[in-house]
C-alpha positions in Angstrom: 1.5 -40.6 -45.0 2.6 -42.7 -47.9 0.4 -45.6 -49.0 1.6 -49.1 -48.1 3.0 -51.0 -51.1 1.9 -54.6 -51.4 3.6 -57.0 -53.7 0.8 -58.5 -55.7 2.8 -60.6 -58.2 4.0 -64.2 -58.2 7.6 -64.3 -57.0 9.8 -66.5 -59.1 13.5 -67.5 -59.2 15.6 -69.8 -57.1 14.7 -68.0 -53.8 11.0 -69.0 -54.2 11.4 -72.7 -53.4 9.4 -75.4 -51.8 11.2 -77.9 -49.5 9.8 -80.9 -51.4 11.4 -79.6 -54.6 14.9 -79.1 -53.3 17.6 -81.6 -54.1 20.3 -82.7 -51.7 22.9 -80.4 -53.3 20.8 -77.2 -53.1 22.6 -74.8 -50.8 25.2 -77.5 -49.9 28.9 -76.5 -50.0 32.0 -78.5 -49.1 35.1 -77.3 -47.5 37.7 -78.5 -50.0 41.0 -80.1 -49.1 42.6 -76.7 -50.1 40.3 -74.9 -47.7 41.0 -77.3 -44.9 44.7 -77.1 -45.4 44.5 -73.3 -45.2 42.4 -73.5 -42.0 44.7 -76.0 -40.4 47.6 -73.6 -40.9 45.4 -70.8 -39.6 44.6 -72.7 -36.4 48.3 -73.5 -35.9 49.2 -69.8 -36.3 46.5 -68.7 -33.9 47.7 -71.2 -31.3 51.0 -69.3 -31.3 49.4 -65.8 -31.7 46.1 -65.7 -29.8 43.6 -63.0 -30.3 40.0 -62.5 -29.2 37.6 -63.5 -32.0 36.3 -59.9 -32.7 39.9 -58.8 -33.4 40.3 -61.4 -36.2 40.0 -60.0 -39.7 40.1 -62.0 -42.9 42.4 -59.4 -44.6 45.1 -60.3 -42.1 45.4 -63.8 -43.4 46.2 -65.4 -46.8 43.2 -67.7 -47.3 42.5 -67.7 -51.1 40.6 -71.0 -51.3 38.5 -70.3 -48.2 37.7 -66.8 -49.6 36.6 -68.3 -52.9 34.3 -70.7 -51.1 32.7 -68.0 -49.1 32.3 -65.8 -52.1 30.4 -68.7 -53.6 28.3 -68.9 -50.4 27.5 -65.2 -50.7 26.3 -65.8 -54.3 24.0 -68.6 -53.2 22.6 -66.4 -50.4 21.9 -63.5 -52.8 21.2 -65.2 -56.1 20.3 -68.8 -55.2 18.2 -70.5 -52.6 19.0 -68.0 -49.8 20.8 -70.5 -47.5 24.0 -72.5 -47.4 25.0 -75.5 -45.4 28.8 -75.9 -45.3 30.5 -79.3 -44.6 32.5 -79.2 -42.4 35.1 -78.1 -39.8 37.2 -81.0 -38.5 36.0 -81.2 -34.9 37.9 -84.5 -34.5 41.2 -82.6 -34.5 40.4 -79.1 -33.5 39.3 -77.7 -30.1 36.0 -75.9 -30.0 37.8 -72.6 -29.6 39.9 -73.3 -32.7 36.7 -74.1 -34.6 35.1 -70.9 -33.5 38.0 -68.9 -34.8 37.9 -70.5 -38.2 34.1 -70.0 -38.2 34.4 -66.4 -37.3 36.8 -65.7 -40.1 34.9 -67.7 -42.7 31.6 -65.9 -41.9 33.4 -62.5 -41.9 34.3 -63.2 -45.5 30.5 -63.1 -46.3 29.7 -60.0 -44.3 30.7 -58.1 -41.1 29.6 -59.6 -37.8 27.6 -57.3 -35.6 26.3 -57.2 -32.0 23.6 -59.6 -31.1 22.6 -58.1 -27.8 22.2 -54.5 -26.5 25.3 -55.1 -24.3 27.4 -55.6 -27.4 27.7 -59.4 -27.3 29.2 -60.5 -30.7 29.4 -64.3 -30.3 26.2 -65.9 -29.0 25.9 -69.4 -27.6 22.7 -71.1 -28.5 22.0 -73.7 -25.8 19.3 -74.6 -23.3 19.6 -72.6 -20.0 16.6 -74.4 -18.4 14.5 -71.3 -18.6 11.0 -71.0 -20.2 10.6 -68.5 -23.1 9.1 -65.2 -22.4 9.9 -61.5 -22.1 13.6 -61.3 -21.7 14.1 -65.0 -22.4 14.7 -65.7 -26.1 13.5 -69.1 -27.3 17.0 -69.9 -28.6 18.2 -70.4 -25.0 15.5 -72.9 -24.2 14.7 -76.4 -25.5 11.2 -75.7 -26.7 10.1 -75.9 -30.3 10.4 -72.8 -32.3 8.1 -71.4 -35.0 9.6 -70.1 -38.3 10.9 -66.7 -37.7 13.5 -64.1 -38.7 16.2 -63.3 -36.1 15.9 -60.0 -34.3 12.6 -59.1 -35.9 11.9 -56.9 -32.9 15.0 -54.7 -33.4 15.6 -51.5 -35.4 18.3 -53.0 -37.5 18.0 -56.9 -38.0 20.9 -58.8 -39.4 21.1 -59.6 -43.1 22.4 -63.1 -42.5 22.3 -65.5 -39.6 25.0 -68.1 -39.2 25.2 -71.1 -36.9 28.1 -73.4 -36.2 27.2 -76.8 -34.7 29.5 -77.8 -31.9 27.3 -80.5 -30.2 23.9 -82.0 -31.0 21.1 -82.9 -28.5 20.3 -86.4 -27.4 17.0 -86.3 -29.2 15.3 -83.8 -31.4 16.5 -80.3 -32.3 15.9 -80.9 -36.0 16.5 -77.7 -38.1 14.1 -76.4 -40.6 14.3 -73.7 -43.3 11.6 -72.1 -45.4 11.4 -69.6 -48.2 9.3 -66.6 -47.1 9.0 -65.7 -50.8 7.3 -69.0 -51.6 5.2 -68.7 -48.5 4.2 -65.3 -49.7 3.2 -66.8 -53.0 1.0 -69.3 -51.2 -0.6 -66.6 -49.0 -1.4 -64.7 -52.2 -3.1 -67.8 -53.6 -4.9 -69.0 -50.5 -5.8 -65.7 -48.7 -5.4 -62.8 -51.1 -7.8 -60.8 -48.9 -5.6 -61.2 -45.8 -2.2 -60.8 -47.4 -2.2 -56.9 -47.3 -2.7 -57.1 -43.5 0.8 -58.6 -43.2 2.1 -55.3 -44.6 0.5 -53.4 -41.7 2.0 -53.0 -38.3 2.1 -55.7 -35.6 3.5 -55.2 -32.1 6.7 -57.0 -31.2 8.2 -57.6 -27.8 11.8 -56.2 -27.8 12.9 -58.9 -25.3 14.5 -56.3 -23.0 17.3 -55.8 -25.4 17.4 -52.0 -25.2 18.5 -49.2 -22.9 16.7 -49.1 -19.6 14.6 -46.0 -20.5 13.7 -47.2 -24.0 10.4 -48.5 -25.2 9.7 -52.2 -24.6 7.9 -52.8 -27.9 8.3 -52.1 -31.6 5.6 -51.7 -34.2 6.3 -52.7 -37.8 4.9 -54.9 -40.6 5.8 -58.6 -41.2 6.4 -57.8 -44.9 7.8 -54.6 -46.4 8.1 -53.9 -50.2 10.0 -51.0 -51.6 9.1 -51.6 -55.2 12.2 -53.7 -55.8 12.8 -56.0 -52.9 10.5 -57.8 -50.4 11.8 -58.1 -46.9 10.3 -60.3 -44.1 10.6 -59.5 -40.4 8.4 -61.8 -38.4 8.0 -63.9 -35.3 4.7 -65.1 -34.0 6.1 -65.6 -30.6 7.4 -62.0 -30.3 4.1 -60.6 -31.6 2.0 -62.5 -29.1 4.2 -61.2 -26.3 4.3 -57.7 -27.8 0.5 -57.5 -27.8 0.5 -58.5 -24.1 3.1 -56.0 -23.2 1.3 -53.2 -24.9 -2.0 -54.2 -23.3 -3.7 -54.2 -26.7 -6.0 -56.8 -28.2 -4.9 -57.8 -31.7 -7.5 -56.9 -34.3 -9.4 -59.8 -35.8 -8.0 -59.3 -39.3 -4.5 -59.1 -38.0 -4.9 -62.4 -36.1 -6.5 -64.1 -39.0 -3.7 -63.0 -41.3 -1.0 -64.1 -38.9 -2.5 -67.5 -38.2 -3.3 -68.2 -41.9 0.4 -67.4 -42.7 1.5 -69.6 -39.8 -0.5 -72.5 -41.2 1.3 -72.1 -44.5 4.7 -72.2 -42.7 3.7 -75.4 -41.0 2.9 -77.2 -44.3 5.5 -80.0 -44.5 5.7 -79.5 -48.3 7.1 -76.0 -47.8 9.9 -77.0 -45.4 13.5 -78.2 -45.8 14.5 -80.2 -42.7 17.9 -81.5 -41.8 19.8 -82.7 -38.8 22.6 -80.3 -38.0 25.9 -82.1 -37.3 29.0 -81.1 -35.5 31.3 -79.0 -37.6 28.6 -77.9 -40.1 28.0 -74.2 -40.7 24.6 -72.9 -41.7 24.1 -69.3 -43.1 20.6 -68.0 -43.9 19.4 -64.9 -45.6 17.5 -63.4 -42.7 15.4 -61.1 -44.9 14.0 -63.7 -47.2 14.2 -67.1 -45.5 13.0 -68.3 -42.1 14.4 -70.9 -39.8 13.3 -73.0 -36.8 14.2 -76.0 -34.8 12.1 -78.7 -33.1 12.1 -79.2 -29.4 14.8 -81.4 -28.0 16.0 -83.5 -25.1 19.5 -82.9 -24.0 22.3 -85.1 -22.7 22.8 -85.0 -18.9 26.5 -84.5 -19.2 27.4 -80.7 -19.5 30.1 -81.3 -22.2 27.6 -83.3 -24.4 24.8 -80.8 -24.3 23.5 -79.2 -27.5 25.6 -76.2 -28.4 25.5 -74.0 -31.4 27.4 -70.7 -31.9 25.6 -67.9 -33.7 26.8 -64.9 -35.6 24.8 -62.0 -37.0 26.1 -60.5 -40.2 25.1 -57.1 -41.6 26.6 -54.7 -44.1 24.7 -51.6 -43.2 24.8 -49.2 -40.3 27.3 -49.5 -37.5 28.2 -52.7 -35.7 26.0 -51.7 -32.6 23.0 -53.8 -31.8 20.8 -50.9 -33.0 22.9 -50.3 -36.1 
């Protein structure tokens, strides 16, 4: 059995940021007039030649300005702060279905969309279903507050990037938050160097019933993994607490102390970038190095006004199956 490698150096560079130190332009990209003209033409063409979203491929369309913008987005994700917020699709003149088509193609220029559920669902609606989070009920289909997490931490093959398109905001709340897990790792190393290595050891994750009927219900893996070159995060306090219950195992005291100490760092307001997601905006996050959350919210009573985001998972390795 190989020895676990723990990164015991300060992480530097643009990816190791504190929210309080970010400027308003960090990670912020604008859909230029040239991009919008291309996308208007695209929407018009698709109205005459409809296709389901998964059949749309960027290479089938001439979109040079849009492609250049999304190449810039990919560079910010890989070499910059690890997230982008793109302003914005013209929801005042497009239908929601037209916006989703443009969104699908733009994100496909960053990386390939993959399944987000075991049943092969590719386009995932993030909205409150009235259920309470638990085994088989992801927090993203409820209105409760989320902790910072990586998407699909409980799967064999999580996405590289997570993207969201805002179609409609809530009546109150639902404020989005981003955090650099690299800077949080730096803080953990400073504040709790004795506990940091425990985050590199296995925790038990609830797989949320997203698996074949005869497959195991839990997954064991660390919250941090380091291969000598790159540090990757895969964590969700919510899924770990549920995973321990499903396994019928008490979490070891050191594991609990490490998880709660790291959680306290993630709740430090100085670490967090918060923003209010607006209709037409697109957010893309590096799911291996940054975490995201949103606060709880109160929705509108009218169905067509209720909070509605559309999520894509993007991954360049493995096959497009949920399990890669």
